[in-house]
C-alpha positions in Angstrom: -32.0 12.0 -51.3 -30.0 15.0 -52.4 -31.2 17.0 -49.4 -29.9 14.3 -47.0 -26.5 14.4 -48.7 -26.3 18.2 -48.2 -27.1 17.8 -44.5 -24.9 14.8 -43.7 -21.8 15.7 -45.8 -20.7 18.6 -43.6 -21.4 16.5 -40.4 -19.2 13.7 -41.7 -16.5 16.1 -42.7 -16.5 17.8 -39.2 -16.5 14.5 -37.4 -13.6 13.2 -39.6 -11.6 16.4 -38.8 -12.2 16.1 -35.1 -11.3 12.5 -35.0 -8.1 13.1 -37.0 -7.1 15.9 -34.6 -7.9 13.7 -31.6 -5.4 11.0 -32.7 -2.7 13.3 -34.0 -2.0 15.5 -30.9 1.7 15.8 -30.1 2.9 14.0 -27.0 5.8 12.4 -25.2 6.3 9.8 -27.9 7.1 12.6 -30.4 10.0 14.0 -28.4 13.6 13.3 -29.3 15.7 11.6 -26.5 13.8 8.4 -25.9 12.3 9.6 -22.6 11.3 6.7 -20.2 9.6 7.1 -16.9 11.5 5.0 -14.4 9.6 5.9 -11.2 6.5 7.9 -10.1 5.2 8.9 -6.7 2.1 10.9 -5.7 1.1 11.7 -2.1 -2.0 9.9 -0.9 -3.6 12.9 0.8 -6.4 14.3 -1.2 -7.2 17.2 1.1 -4.0 19.2 0.6 -1.7 20.0 -2.3 -1.0 17.2 -4.6 2.7 16.4 -5.0 3.8 14.4 -8.1 7.4 13.2 -8.4 8.9 11.5 -11.5 12.3 10.0 -12.4 12.9 10.0 -16.1 15.8 8.6 -18.2 16.8 9.8 -21.6 19.5 9.2 -24.2 22.9 11.0 -24.4 22.8 14.4 -26.0 21.5 17.9 -25.4 17.8 17.7 -24.9 17.2 20.8 -22.9 14.1 22.0 -24.8 12.7 18.5 -24.9 13.1 18.2 -21.1 11.1 21.3 -20.6 8.4 20.1 -23.0 8.3 16.7 -21.3 7.8 18.4 -18.0 5.0 20.5 -19.5 3.2 17.3 -20.6 3.2 15.9 -17.1 -0.1 16.1 -15.1 -0.4 19.1 -12.8 -3.0 20.0 -10.1 -3.7 23.6 -9.2 -1.9 24.5 -5.9 0.1 21.2 -6.2 3.7 20.6 -7.4 5.1 18.4 -10.1 8.8 17.6 -10.1 10.6 15.6 -12.8 14.2 14.4 -12.2 16.1 13.7 -15.4 19.0 11.2 -15.8 21.0 9.9 -18.7 20.1 6.3 -19.4 23.8 5.4 -19.6 24.4 6.4 -16.0 23.1 5.0 -12.8 19.7 6.4 -11.8 17.3 5.6 -8.9 14.2 3.5 -9.3 12.5 4.7 -6.2 11.7 8.2 -4.9 10.6 9.7 -1.6 8.0 12.3 -0.8 10.3 14.0 1.8 13.0 16.2 0.5 15.6 15.8 -0.9 13.5 13.0 -2.6 16.5 11.1 -3.9 19.5 9.4 -2.4 22.5 11.7 -2.5 24.6 9.1 -4.5 22.2 9.5 -7.4 22.1 13.3 -7.4 25.6 13.5 -9.0 24.0 11.8 -12.1 21.0 14.1 -12.3 21.2 16.3 -15.4 18.1 18.4 -14.7 15.1 19.0 -12.5 11.8 20.4 -13.9 9.4 21.9 -11.4 5.9 23.3 -11.8 4.7 25.0 -8.7 1.2 25.6 -7.3 0.8 28.8 -9.3 1.7 27.1 -12.6 5.2 28.7 -12.8 7.7 26.3 -14.4 11.5 26.1 -13.9 14.1 23.8 -15.4 17.4 23.6 -13.6 20.1 21.9 -15.7 23.2 20.4 -14.2 24.8 19.0 -17.3 26.9 21.0 -19.6 25.2 21.4 -22.9 
């Protein structure tokens, strides 16, 4: 009986640690700013680069670092692009998005506070239009 305890105790400890790590990974819910995805669009072609476009609203405040982290959490495909358009939830923002540039109606672009982009080579860029 003692031999079984010596064998199973480390296994139970390792499984417990792995399970705890699995459920305690940081994610979007941990970011300040109350980020909410308002729209999402992905191109349907699966034989070329995958394009993902998101419209996200957030609370008032300076959340520049969180905006970059939010963009980093978004799915990305090698040789594809991911773009996230950020808007304050107190201003008017679009609920639809187009695959063809400029992606948004020009009346909404004046309310856009930032655009996060991850290109096909994994390079990230956050352009901020608000004044922090």
